[in-house]
C-alpha positions in Angstrom: 109.6 112.0 117.3 107.7 112.9 114.1 106.4 116.4 113.6 103.5 116.7 111.4 103.1 120.3 110.2 99.7 121.3 108.9 99.4 123.4 105.8 97.1 125.9 107.5 97.3 125.4 111.3 95.0 125.0 113.1 92.8 124.1 110.2 93.3 120.5 109.1 92.4 119.2 105.7 90.8 115.8 104.9 94.0 114.6 103.2 96.0 115.6 106.3 93.7 113.7 108.6 94.0 110.6 106.3 97.8 110.9 106.2 98.0 111.2 110.0 95.7 108.2 110.5 97.7 106.1 108.1 100.9 107.0 109.8 99.4 106.1 113.2 98.2 102.7 111.8 101.6 102.0 110.3 103.4 102.7 113.5 101.0 100.6 115.6 101.2 97.7 113.2 104.9 97.7 113.9 104.3 97.8 117.7 105.4 101.3 118.2 103.5 103.5 120.6 102.0 106.6 119.0 101.0 109.7 120.9 99.5 112.7 119.2 100.1 116.0 121.0 98.4 119.2 120.0 98.1 122.5 121.8 94.8 123.3 120.1 92.0 121.5 121.9 89.5 121.8 119.0 92.0 120.3 116.6 92.8 117.5 119.0 89.0 116.7 119.2 88.8 116.8 115.4 91.6 114.3 115.0 90.2 112.0 117.6 86.7 112.1 116.0 88.3 111.3 112.6 90.0 108.3 114.0 86.9 107.1 115.7 84.8 107.5 112.5 87.1 105.3 110.5 86.7 101.7 111.5 90.1 100.7 110.4 91.6 103.0 113.0 89.0 102.9 115.7 90.6 100.0 117.6 93.8 102.0 117.9 92.5 105.4 119.1 92.4 104.6 122.8 96.2 104.6 122.8 96.6 107.5 120.4 95.0 110.6 121.9 94.1 111.2 125.4 91.5 114.0 125.6 
């Protein structure tokens, strides 16, 4: 388990979204399942949208976050 603490929860900064997306990509490139859990529904949507908008990560997002 990897806990990713935001600097100003529940606000997420662009660099935090990018870092999270790169971490997810790295884990999945090494055939490890990645699940993002977040109690804040709006933040969960924001993360999901970010991953969908970045084509490098878009093929991975179905397995990453279940909304």
